[in-house]
N, C-alpha and C positions, 0 to 999 in steps of 0.2 A: 150594208150598214155597219162599221167596227162594234165590237161588244163593248161594253162599258161596265165598270165595277165602280162601287161607291168610293170614296177618297177617305183615308182613317180620319176620324174625328176625335177631339181630345174630350170633350163632352157629350153625352148623349141627349141633352135638353135645350140645342140651340134651336132656334127659332128657324121656320125653312128658310128665310131671306136671307140667313148668314151662315148657311150649310156650304160647303166647299161642292163645287159641281163636279158630278161624275168624271173619272178619270177612264180615257179612252184605252182600249185594250189593242194592242198592235202587234203583228210580228216586227221582231227587228230588222229584218230584211226589206221592210216598207218602209223604213225611216233613214236607215244609214247605208253607205257602202260598205261591204265587207270582203276583202281581198286577203289572199294570202301572201305571204313573203316569198323570196326566191332567193338562191345563192348560185353567184358564178363560180364555176368548178374548172380546176381544183382551186379552192378558194387561195393556197398560198401564194398564188401567181397573181392576185389582185390586191395582196394586202401592201400597204405604202406607208412609208414614214412623211410623205410630202404633208405639211399642214393643211393645205387646200385641197385634201384629199375627201372622199366621200364618209362621212361618220358612218359607221359599219356597228349598228346597233345588236349586242347580245345578249341574252337573257342574265350573263352576269355585270351589265350596266344599268339593269333595274337595281334601284335603292331597297333596301331591306324594309325599311319603315317609311318611305316616301311615297309621294305619288307622280313626280314628274321624272322623266329621263333627262338629265341636263348635260350630258357628256358620254364619249365612248373612249376606249380603250386602245380601239382600232380604226384604222380607215382603208378606205380601199380606193383603187385607182378609178377614174370617172369611167372607163371604157367597160367597167363592171357592170354600170348602171341597166343596161338593157338586160341583163338576166336577174335581177334584182325588184325590189319594189321602194320607192322611195316616200319619205314620210314627213311631214313639214308639223311646225309648232301647233300645237291646237287637236292634231288628230290624236287619237287613243291606238294604242296596241294592245293586244290580248295575247299572253301567252298561251300555245294552243297545245302543248303536251297535257297528258291525264293526270299531271300533278295537282289542279291544273287551272287555266282560266284567271290569272292575276292579270288585271287592267292597269293601263300606265299611262299619263297624257305626256306627249312629246314635247318639250321644250327646245330642242333642236330640230333641225335639218338632219336625215340621214337616211340609211338605207335598211331593210329587214331582211333577214333571212327565214326560210320556211318553218322557224320555229315560233314566229310571230302571225297574229291576224292583224291585218289594218282595219280599224274600225273609223269610217269617216262621217262625220255629220255634216253632210254638203248644204242639205237642206234647212239648216241650223233649226233641228226640232228641238234638241237638247241644250242644256246648261251642260258646259264639260265635265264641271267637277259632279252634277247631280248623275251623269251620263257613268262616269267612271266608278262613282259609289254604286249604281246600279248594276254594272255588269260583273260586279266581284262579290254582288250580293249572294248568300247561299241560296235564294230562289232559283237564283239563274242558274248555280252550279247545279243543283238539283235537276232543272230541267235538261242541262247538257247529260248529266246522268241516263237521265230516263231516254231521251232521244237514243243514246249510243248503246243502251241496254239490247243485249243479243246481237250485236253485231261484231265485227272483228275491227271496229276503228278503236285506235290505240291513241289517237290525237284528236283535236278538235279541228273542223273543216268550216269553211264558211257556210255550207249548207245547212250544217248541224247547228250553229250559233245564229243562223238566218232565221231558225223556226222558233226560237225561243220568244215566248209571250212577253211583252212589256208594259208598264204602265206609262202614260202620257201626260203628266199633269202640265198645267199652265207654265208659262216660263218663269213667272213671279213663284210660283208655287216649288219649283224644281230649286231656284236659287234660295229658297229659305231652307228647303230639306237640305241642300248642300251644305249650307252654314252650320245647321243643327249637326250633321254626322260628322262635319271637321272639327268642330269645338270637342265631340263626342272622341273622335281621333286621336286630337291632341291630348286630350285626358290621358287616353289609355295610354298614350306613346309615355307622356310625363312619367306614368307609374311603370310601364315597363322598364325606362332607365334608372328608376328610383329602386326597383326591385329586379335589378337585372338577374335574369335565371330562375325568377319566380314560375311557379309551375301551375297557376291560377289559369283555370280554362278560360275566364272572361277575357284574359291578355291576349290568348291563342286565338280569339276568334275573330278579330279584327287587328289588322297589322298594317294599315295604311295611316299615315300620318299626314297632316296638311303642312307641307313644305314649299314654298315657292321656289321658281325656278332661280336658279342663281348664276347658272353659266350661258356666257353668250357665244355663238359661234363666230368668231372674228374673221374667217374666210370671206373674202368677197367674192369667190367665185360663184357662178350661177348655174342651175342645170333645170332642166325640164322632168317631169313625172314621167314614170315609165307607163305603159297603156294598163 
């Protein structure tokens, strides 16, 4: 039986019938697919100016304050697909360098190199906004560091991330939590822009803002996911 823990409650005097049901505690690998990206080499041979090339997702394409990856600066030739991993709108990607662990939601189709991990919620256990917040939470980063302690690992890998224990509220709770966290992020981002350069640690703790996808992939070419 999966372990359970009590969900946070706003007040301690709620009657039993109104209390939130316990949240399941599960390994992340039991709930989502986790795969590492890959890169065709030498990558210079695969970069193309063809507008219908495959979006090549690099760390620099991730927004500093946003949640969605909406465009890429480079594309690769379709023949490079066999040596990389394709991602789709709604997939999450996690930067796997030990800088480390920044999650983003894909708003376009593209391909990721080995600096990314793909997190695909194929069974729809999660609300994507909630999952994105959860993957970047300090508790998750602390688990990654704990699992990597004493090893020679310099990067996150699928096994390490998959061992992390996550909470699984109901879908309705996930959506509500996501809305609250998005509002908090929007408020923090507003203050970051208003007080640009402020060193207040409150503003450096959370840097993800609520920004909706604005870019559409206009290429009509279709491809199939890599294995």
